Wavefront OBJ file of the C-alpha trace (Angstrom):
o trace
v -55.935 -30.116 54.712
v -53.504 -27.553 54.917
v -51.789 -26.897 57.417
v -49.625 -24.238 58.469
v -46.490 -24.887 57.349
v -47.443 -25.855 53.734
v -49.539 -23.405 53.493
v -52.447 -22.461 51.334
v -54.177 -25.410 49.106
v -54.413 -24.587 45.749
v -58.204 -24.198 43.581
v -57.955 -26.743 40.873
v -59.785 -23.756 39.328
v -56.056 -21.931 39.099
v -53.867 -25.104 38.210
v -56.254 -24.998 35.249
v -55.919 -21.676 34.309
v -52.617 -22.229 34.551
v -52.304 -25.324 32.247
v -54.708 -22.749 29.930
v -51.799 -19.926 29.378
v -49.064 -23.201 28.843
v -50.616 -25.221 26.609
v -53.192 -23.442 24.658
v -52.080 -20.000 25.114
v -55.265 -18.530 26.177
v -54.313 -15.598 28.263
v -51.280 -13.660 28.611
v -50.818 -13.672 32.183
v -53.176 -14.595 35.000
v -53.219 -13.011 38.649
v -53.823 -15.318 41.690
v -54.883 -14.651 45.297
v -55.125 -15.962 48.507
v -58.490 -16.842 49.220
v -58.089 -16.503 53.524
v -61.642 -17.681 53.728
v -61.096 -21.015 52.156
v -57.730 -21.318 52.171
v -56.531 -21.952 48.657
v -55.470 -20.281 46.010
v -57.611 -18.910 43.105
v -57.691 -17.248 40.250
v -58.467 -13.562 40.896
v -58.260 -11.976 36.707
v -57.184 -13.596 33.636
v -55.700 -11.454 30.282
v -56.561 -12.288 27.002
v -53.066 -12.898 24.405
v -53.715 -9.293 23.028
v -53.131 -7.398 26.765
v -49.756 -6.157 26.770
v -47.107 -6.024 29.685
v -47.991 -2.885 31.087
v -52.467 -4.169 31.424
v -50.409 -6.693 33.488
v -48.949 -4.444 36.080
v -51.639 -2.306 36.265
v -53.880 -5.117 36.985
v -51.655 -6.035 40.518
v -53.421 -4.558 43.333
v -50.940 -1.491 44.916
v -51.495 -2.072 48.499
v -51.688 -6.285 48.451
v -49.629 -9.438 47.521
v -50.872 -11.420 44.269
v -49.205 -13.917 42.587
v -48.782 -14.126 39.247
v -48.117 -15.687 35.326
v -47.036 -13.989 32.911
v -46.070 -15.504 29.147
v -43.222 -13.174 27.927
v -43.125 -13.537 23.669
v -39.849 -12.755 22.660
v -37.013 -12.693 19.844
v -33.626 -14.094 20.748
v -30.462 -12.100 18.820
v -30.708 -14.888 16.646
v -33.805 -14.267 15.577
v -36.155 -16.639 17.253
v -39.354 -16.161 18.200
v -39.591 -17.443 22.218
v -42.269 -17.760 24.987
v -41.119 -18.176 28.903
v -43.678 -18.077 31.791
v -42.527 -15.731 34.710
v -43.923 -16.360 37.920
v -43.807 -13.146 39.993
v -44.671 -12.920 43.706
v -45.824 -9.201 44.114
v -44.935 -7.997 47.857
v -45.478 -4.438 48.110
v -43.331 -3.271 51.005
v -47.341 -1.242 51.809
v -48.619 -4.179 52.043
v -50.069 -5.662 56.069
v -47.347 -7.785 57.302
v -50.030 -10.517 57.498
v -50.668 -10.799 54.062
v -46.866 -10.762 53.056
v -46.985 -13.624 55.516
v -49.464 -15.458 53.995
v -48.034 -14.905 50.780
v -44.414 -15.762 51.402
v -45.223 -18.770 53.327
v -47.766 -20.038 50.523
v -45.348 -19.359 47.639
v -43.030 -22.381 47.339
v -45.850 -24.924 47.740
v -47.948 -22.897 44.990
v -44.777 -22.211 43.005
v -44.493 -25.887 42.456
v -47.775 -26.695 41.116
v -47.465 -24.731 38.360
v -45.599 -27.053 36.340
v -43.810 -25.209 33.599
v -42.509 -21.729 35.286
v -39.568 -20.978 33.949
v -37.906 -17.983 36.194
v -39.481 -16.711 39.364
v -39.213 -12.913 39.705
v -39.501 -11.809 43.407
v -41.039 -8.128 43.399
v -41.542 -4.804 46.055
v -41.998 -2.262 43.789
v -42.906 -2.008 39.926
v -39.232 -1.532 39.097
v -37.959 -5.087 40.458
v -40.047 -6.031 37.521
v -40.345 -4.120 34.695
v -40.369 -5.494 31.654
v -36.401 -4.975 30.885
v -35.713 -7.352 33.954
v -38.206 -9.947 32.235
v -35.914 -9.254 29.211
v -32.437 -9.472 30.776
v -33.273 -13.037 32.955
v -35.501 -14.371 29.417
v -32.315 -13.909 27.169
l 1 2 3 4 5 6 7 8 9 10 11 12 13 14 15 16 17 18 19 20 21 22 23 24 25 26 27 28 29 30 31 32 33 34 35 36 37 38 39 40 41 42 43 44 45 46 47 48 49 50 51 52 53 54 55 56 57 58 59 60 61 62 63 64 65 66 67 68 69 70 71 72 73 74 75 76 77 78 79 80 81 82 83 84 85 86 87 88 89 90 91 92 93 94 95 96 97 98 99 100 101 102 103 104 105 106 107 108 109 110 111 112 113 114 115 116 117 118 119 120 121 122 123 124 125 126 127 128 129 130 131 132 133 134 135 136 137 138 139
């Protein structure tokens, strides 16, 4: 049973969906939200592999927090096709204080459940997680 210090539990479905993104590449991204009633992190939305980074960012709520993972494909300077998984903690400055607190206290535990994330980004507005930021981190 999760206690206040460890944050929210993680739904099995959330972990399975992440593994599908990581191993089977069936999703480009997964957006997670905290279900306060169930006290766990659940999948809110998935994006198919053909969806773009713009589709992903457009799926994040403007005034509420979310966790997300994005499978970023890129080509290295040596012309190698690579893929890196980004964990994004989305906490817009316009979201409720309570939401920011719940997401902040639950983040580390949830992030540890996602084995295979390469990079983590904290974003309070879209410029902090634009595509250039990912490109810089991945290279």
